[in-house]
C-alpha positions in Angstrom: 53.4 178.9 73.2 50.0 177.5 74.1 48.4 175.5 77.0 49.5 172.4 75.3 52.9 173.4 75.3 52.9 174.5 79.0 51.5 171.0 79.9 53.9 169.0 77.8 56.7 171.0 79.5 55.5 170.5 83.1 54.7 166.5 82.6 57.6 165.3 84.3 56.7 167.3 87.6 53.0 166.1 87.2 54.1 162.4 86.7 56.2 162.4 90.1 53.5 163.8 92.0 50.6 161.4 90.5 53.2 158.5 90.8 54.2 159.6 94.3 54.9 156.7 97.2 52.7 159.2 99.6 49.4 157.8 98.3 50.5 154.2 99.1 51.6 155.0 102.4 48.3 156.3 103.8 47.6 152.9 105.5 45.6 153.5 108.8 44.1 156.1 110.5 47.0 157.8 111.8 48.4 157.9 108.9 45.0 159.6 107.3 45.3 162.2 110.1 48.9 163.0 109.5 48.1 163.7 105.4 45.2 165.9 106.6 46.8 168.0 109.2 49.6 169.0 106.9 47.3 169.0 103.5 45.1 171.5 105.1 47.5 174.4 104.7 47.4 173.8 100.6 43.6 173.9 100.9 43.8 177.2 103.0 46.4 178.9 100.8 44.5 178.0 97.7 41.8 180.4 98.7 44.4 183.3 98.5 45.5 182.6 95.0 41.9 182.4 94.1 41.0 185.7 96.1 43.9 187.3 94.6 43.2 186.7 91.4 39.6 188.1 91.9 41.1 191.3 93.2 43.3 191.6 90.2 40.6 190.7 87.4 37.5 192.1 88.7 36.4 195.2 90.5 36.3 194.6 94.4 36.5 198.1 95.3 34.4 201.0 95.5 33.8 203.3 93.2 32.8 200.1 90.8 34.5 200.2 87.3 34.0 197.4 84.6 37.5 195.9 84.2 38.6 195.2 80.8 37.7 191.7 80.2 34.2 190.7 80.8 35.0 186.7 79.9 37.9 186.6 82.6 35.5 188.4 84.9 33.1 185.9 84.5 35.5 182.8 84.7 37.1 184.1 87.8 33.6 185.2 89.8 32.0 181.7 88.8 35.0 179.8 90.5 35.1 181.9 93.8 31.1 181.5 93.9 31.6 177.6 94.0 35.0 178.0 96.3 33.8 180.5 98.5 30.4 179.4 99.2 29.7 176.0 97.7 26.8 173.4 99.3 28.2 170.9 102.1 27.3 167.4 102.7 24.8 168.9 105.2 22.9 171.2 103.0 24.7 174.4 104.2 26.7 177.0 102.3 30.5 176.8 103.3 33.8 177.4 101.5 35.8 174.2 100.7 38.4 175.5 103.5 35.4 175.3 106.0 34.3 172.1 104.7 37.9 170.6 104.9 38.1 171.6 108.6 34.7 169.8 109.2 35.8 166.8 107.5 38.9 166.6 109.5 37.1 167.1 112.6 34.5 164.4 112.0 37.2 161.9 111.4 39.2 162.5 114.7 42.0 164.5 113.1 43.3 167.6 114.8 42.8 171.1 113.4 44.5 173.1 116.5 47.6 173.7 114.5 46.0 175.2 111.3 43.8 177.2 113.5 46.7 178.6 115.8 48.5 179.6 112.6 45.8 181.4 111.3 45.4 183.3 114.7 49.0 184.2 114.4 48.5 185.4 110.7 45.8 187.8 112.0 48.1 189.0 115.2 51.2 189.5 112.9 49.3 190.9 109.7 52.3 189.5 107.8 52.2 185.9 106.4 55.7 185.8 106.0 56.5 186.2 109.4 53.9 183.7 110.5 55.3 181.4 108.1 58.6 181.7 109.2 58.3 181.6 112.9 56.0 178.5 112.5 57.0 174.9 113.4 55.7 173.6 110.1 58.1 171.2 108.2 60.6 173.3 106.0 59.0 172.2 102.9 55.4 173.2 104.0 57.0 176.6 104.8 58.7 176.8 101.1 55.2 175.7 99.8 53.2 178.5 101.5 56.1 181.3 100.9 56.0 180.4 97.4 52.5 180.9 97.0 52.3 184.1 98.7 55.4 185.5 96.9 53.6 184.9 93.9 50.7 186.7 95.0 53.0 189.6 96.5 54.8 190.4 93.0 51.2 190.7 91.7 51.1 189.7 87.9 48.2 188.0 87.0 49.2 185.7 84.5 51.8 184.4 87.3 49.1 183.8 89.9 46.7 182.1 87.3 49.6 179.8 86.5 50.3 178.7 90.1 46.5 178.5 90.6 45.9 176.6 87.1 48.9 174.1 86.8 49.7 173.6 90.4 46.5 173.2 91.9 43.1 173.4 89.6 44.6 171.1 86.8 46.3 168.6 89.2 43.5 168.0 91.7 41.1 165.9 90.2 43.7 163.1 89.5 45.6 163.5 92.7 42.7 163.3 94.6 41.1 160.3 92.6 44.5 158.4 93.8 43.6 159.6 97.4 40.2 158.3 97.3 41.0 154.9 96.2 43.1 154.3 99.5 40.4 156.0 101.5 37.6 153.6 100.8 39.6 150.4 100.9 41.6 150.9 104.1 39.4 152.8 106.3 36.0 151.0 106.3 35.3 151.6 110.0 35.9 155.1 110.1 33.4 157.9 108.9 35.0 159.9 106.2 31.3 160.9 104.7 32.4 164.5 104.9 36.0 164.0 103.8 35.0 161.8 100.6 32.4 164.3 99.7 34.9 167.2 100.0 37.2 165.1 97.5 34.5 163.9 95.1 33.2 167.8 95.2 36.6 168.3 94.0 37.1 166.2 91.4 33.4 167.1 89.9 33.9 170.7 89.8 38.0 170.8 89.0 37.6 168.1 86.1 34.1 169.4 84.6 34.4 173.1 85.4 37.0 174.8 87.3 39.7 173.2 85.3 38.6 174.2 81.9 37.7 177.6 83.2 41.2 178.5 84.6 43.0 177.1 81.2 41.1 179.5 79.2 41.4 182.4 81.9 45.5 181.5 81.2 44.8 181.6 77.7 43.2 185.1 78.0 45.8 186.7 80.5 48.7 185.7 78.2 47.0 186.1 74.9 49.8 186.8 72.2 52.5 188.2 75.0 55.2 185.3 74.8 57.3 186.8 77.6 54.0 186.2 79.9 53.8 182.4 78.4 57.1 181.6 79.5 56.7 183.3 82.9 53.3 181.2 83.0 55.3 178.0 82.4 58.2 179.0 84.7 55.8 179.5 87.8 53.8 176.1 86.9 57.0 174.2 87.3 58.1 176.0 90.4 54.5 175.5 92.0 54.5 171.7 90.9 57.9 171.5 92.6 56.6 172.9 95.7 53.8 170.5 95.7 56.4 167.7 95.4 58.0 169.2 98.7 54.6 169.1 100.4 54.1 165.6 99.6 57.4 164.7 100.3 57.3 166.5 103.8 53.8 164.4 104.4 55.5 161.2 103.7 58.3 162.0 106.0 56.0 162.7 108.9 54.0 159.3 108.2 57.6 157.7 108.3 58.5 159.4 111.6 55.1 158.5 113.0 55.8 154.8 112.2 59.2 154.7 113.8 57.5 156.3 116.9 54.6 153.9 117.2 
């Protein structure tokens, strides 16, 4: 099996995501806020997938020892560098999650829920308990739970598959669709930080991180057919969880419209 085989086999799920009705549902500033306030959880847990890969594929403890594959070491460290310490719109070093929170605040979205959730995670010291006791939509809980179950299992090729096919490989196309709506539907709202965030992701993921992540999968699976099979299974599940996340956001937007 190869990267091409996986891409072909997960195309049905990718098509559902790329053609999801959610994009056309974001029609006013309240809809945008609704989207951001749920999507932020995916922005946050993405960083945990990334750091899990760094822990598995490089040496992050002392005394230091060189891990076996220097190419994988380079790939993951390069992605971490950009995701954790990129340059924000105002020229400061920030993680993409911090940039996203700032973008939310600048356009009037509420960050209280995600901040409260993260505070609870620090208190419980158990992400699964925090997910379970939260007031999040069941599909959002399932999305987060899946991410951390894959991380907990600790198999690098599976974590890399969730990271690559569930996130990095998909983000450029999804964000392009969302940006089209942003630019036409909200001309009077200051979305400069938000648009910068999305465009930065499109630039990085399409040109650099996407190809790097694909190479990482190839290196990790090698000639092991079982690993390739498991990578595909995780990729399908990751995309299905993302579809559930999109469904949850669409549901929230519809509920909001009924209230208004």
